[in-house]
VEXKOLMAR-306888 format. One record per residue (C-alpha): residue number from 1; x, y, z. Coordinates in steps of 0.001 Angstrom, whole numbers. Layout:
N
NUM X Y Z .
...
***
This chain:
198
1 -24415 -23129 -37434 .
2 -26284 -26406 -37321 .
3 -24863 -29869 -37919 .
4 -27157 -32533 -39192 .
5 -26140 -36210 -39282 .
6 -27496 -38441 -41972 .
7 -27009 -42155 -42432 .
8 -26433 -45046 -40050 .
9 -23815 -43619 -37628 .
10 -24033 -46528 -35222 .
11 -23140 -48943 -37999 .
12 -20238 -46726 -39062 .
13 -18965 -46623 -35469 .
14 -19178 -50442 -35197 .
15 -17253 -50843 -38478 .
16 -14497 -48485 -37316 .
17 -14191 -50214 -33935 .
18 -14042 -53652 -35572 .
19 -11434 -52406 -38046 .
20 -9259 -51080 -35207 .
21 -9483 -54423 -33361 .
22 -8632 -56384 -36510 .
23 -5693 -54077 -37248 .
24 -4375 -54599 -33698 .
25 -4627 -58393 -34055 .
26 -2938 -58273 -37465 .
27 -76 -56179 -36069 .
28 355 -58660 -33187 .
29 428 -61624 -35573 .
30 2887 -59882 -37924 .
31 5158 -59059 -34972 .
32 5100 -62702 -33839 .
33 5870 -63910 -37386 .
34 8857 -61544 -37659 .
35 10159 -62654 -34252 .
36 9951 -66346 -35144 .
37 11567 -65703 -38537 .
38 14458 -63963 -36726 .
39 14861 -66898 -34331 .
40 14889 -69296 -37290 .
41 17608 -67200 -38976 .
42 19694 -67264 -35771 .
43 19388 -71058 -35469 .
44 20231 -71570 -39157 .
45 23280 -69318 -38783 .
46 24607 -71518 -35986 .
47 23796 -74737 -37838 .
48 25525 -73545 -41022 .
49 28413 -71980 -39036 .
50 27928 -68746 -41009 .
51 25443 -66323 -39415 .
52 24150 -64074 -42232 .
53 26961 -65382 -44438 .
54 29781 -64417 -42029 .
55 31831 -67522 -41202 .
56 32522 -68123 -37514 .
57 36143 -68229 -36346 .
58 37124 -71927 -36366 .
59 38087 -73757 -33201 .
60 41712 -73704 -32099 .
61 43648 -76963 -32605 .
62 43950 -77383 -28826 .
63 40170 -77063 -28443 .
64 39624 -79763 -31065 .
65 42207 -81968 -29316 .
66 40438 -81420 -25973 .
67 37142 -82471 -27555 .
68 38753 -85598 -28986 .
69 40256 -86518 -25607 .
70 36710 -86369 -24240 .
71 35542 -88639 -27084 .
72 33670 -85911 -28948 .
73 34415 -85795 -32662 .
74 32543 -82645 -33735 .
75 34387 -79520 -34843 .
76 31454 -77106 -35128 .
77 31757 -73856 -33215 .
78 29191 -73084 -30455 .
79 27231 -76307 -31003 .
80 29044 -78934 -28928 .
81 26030 -79469 -26660 .
82 23486 -77394 -28668 .
83 22510 -75636 -25422 .
84 23072 -72131 -26840 .
85 21147 -72892 -30013 .
86 18283 -74534 -28141 .
87 18104 -71658 -25637 .
88 17260 -69138 -28378 .
89 13700 -68106 -27578 .
90 10886 -65775 -28580 .
91 9275 -64186 -25512 .
92 6229 -61901 -25766 .
93 5290 -59342 -23143 .
94 2296 -57214 -24173 .
95 3368 -55393 -27361 .
96 7077 -56189 -26900 .
97 8916 -59226 -28232 .
98 12334 -60483 -27102 .
99 14340 -62748 -29411 .
100 17538 -64186 -27963 .
101 18810 -66153 -24995 .
102 16910 -65260 -21809 .
103 18906 -64274 -18753 .
104 17280 -67121 -16831 .
105 18501 -69829 -19258 .
106 20943 -72244 -17638 .
107 23115 -74998 -19077 .
108 23341 -78528 -17692 .
109 26288 -77352 -15594 .
110 24140 -74608 -14026 .
111 26010 -71708 -15645 .
112 24180 -68834 -17329 .
113 23749 -69430 -21057 .
114 23220 -65711 -21697 .
115 26615 -64962 -20100 .
116 28183 -67710 -22203 .
117 26561 -66293 -25357 .
118 27838 -62819 -24473 .
119 31373 -64166 -24027 .
120 31265 -65774 -27472 .
121 29555 -62821 -29167 .
122 32141 -60267 -28019 .
123 35050 -62457 -26918 .
124 36352 -62934 -23393 .
125 39607 -62923 -21542 .
126 42395 -63132 -21050 .
127 41679 -65272 -18001 .
128 44631 -66586 -16008 .
129 44107 -70009 -14432 .
130 46641 -71551 -12015 .
131 47671 -75063 -13081 .
132 47041 -77921 -10671 .
133 48977 -81217 -10977 .
134 45895 -82868 -12483 .
135 45566 -80045 -15027 .
136 49240 -80358 -15892 .
137 48787 -84051 -16780 .
138 45748 -83184 -18896 .
139 47628 -80374 -20670 .
140 50537 -82683 -21551 .
141 48072 -85221 -22983 .
142 46317 -82393 -24832 .
143 49543 -81110 -26373 .
144 50489 -84652 -27442 .
145 47055 -85149 -29036 .
146 47365 -81829 -30886 .
147 50863 -82774 -32079 .
148 52541 -79872 -30320 .
149 55831 -80118 -28456 .
150 55855 -79405 -24732 .
151 58656 -78267 -22518 .
152 58950 -79756 -19053 .
153 61274 -76977 -17904 .
154 58443 -74487 -17488 .
155 60064 -71148 -18190 .
156 58455 -67724 -17874 .
157 54793 -67934 -16901 .
158 55008 -71563 -15786 .
159 52255 -72573 -13423 .
160 49409 -70754 -15179 .
161 47314 -71078 -18323 .
162 45984 -68017 -20138 .
163 42571 -68564 -21726 .
164 41227 -66184 -24354 .
165 37953 -66672 -26248 .
166 37950 -64912 -29638 .
167 34789 -63030 -30626 .
168 32441 -65219 -32647 .
169 29431 -62982 -33314 .
170 26473 -65209 -34064 .
171 23680 -62722 -33285 .
172 24858 -59300 -34488 .
173 25339 -60249 -38175 .
174 21893 -61860 -38301 .
175 20247 -58865 -36603 .
176 21955 -56451 -39010 .
177 20882 -58506 -42038 .
178 17354 -58895 -40670 .
179 16908 -55120 -40322 .
180 17226 -54725 -44080 .
181 13667 -54636 -45413 .
182 12105 -55154 -41969 .
183 9535 -52359 -42374 .
184 8488 -53591 -45818 .
185 8200 -57205 -44602 .
186 6236 -56177 -41519 .
187 3758 -54048 -43486 .
188 3339 -56833 -46053 .
189 2579 -59297 -43239 .
190 -13 -56921 -41724 .
191 -1648 -56311 -45118 .
192 -1723 -60039 -45891 .
193 -3329 -60784 -42527 .
194 -5941 -58046 -42984 .
195 -6794 -59431 -46431 .
196 -7296 -62885 -44953 .
197 -3926 -64406 -45828 .
198 -4285 -63710 -49560 .
***
């Protein structure tokens, strides 16, 4: 059996190689576009206080009173300093993309922002904190500001404060909503890029 080639095979090989390179670049660009769209959706969810339409649990009255004692008037959840929102990043490593808060992100106080985000996403506590005399004075002022009565007798559990952070998922609802139609969106982005942005 004999095989005979006809036509310009070198040209065909060049066309196939160029097509593969262009497809790879289009896939990379589509992946980056999806990642940045996801980050935008996460930021908008925090700004609107309703990630993917799911309202965040409002702040407790004592938390609002504590903010007011520190001369901060805002009542938005997870945006007091905007550090969590601003730490949301898109990081590319070869063909992988990470969208979220990097483990290396730190707040102004030096604490890990990814640990803080995890505590708010899933909830944290209960944490028992012993009360110092200075804390006791602050707590009495806080209770007065919040309009709650305080008892100076102490009673059971006196000398400690129990802190519990309720879960306020701000990433999971957005990720779940973003998965819907992800394949279709991604393929449409690749096709649009291959066609020259048409």
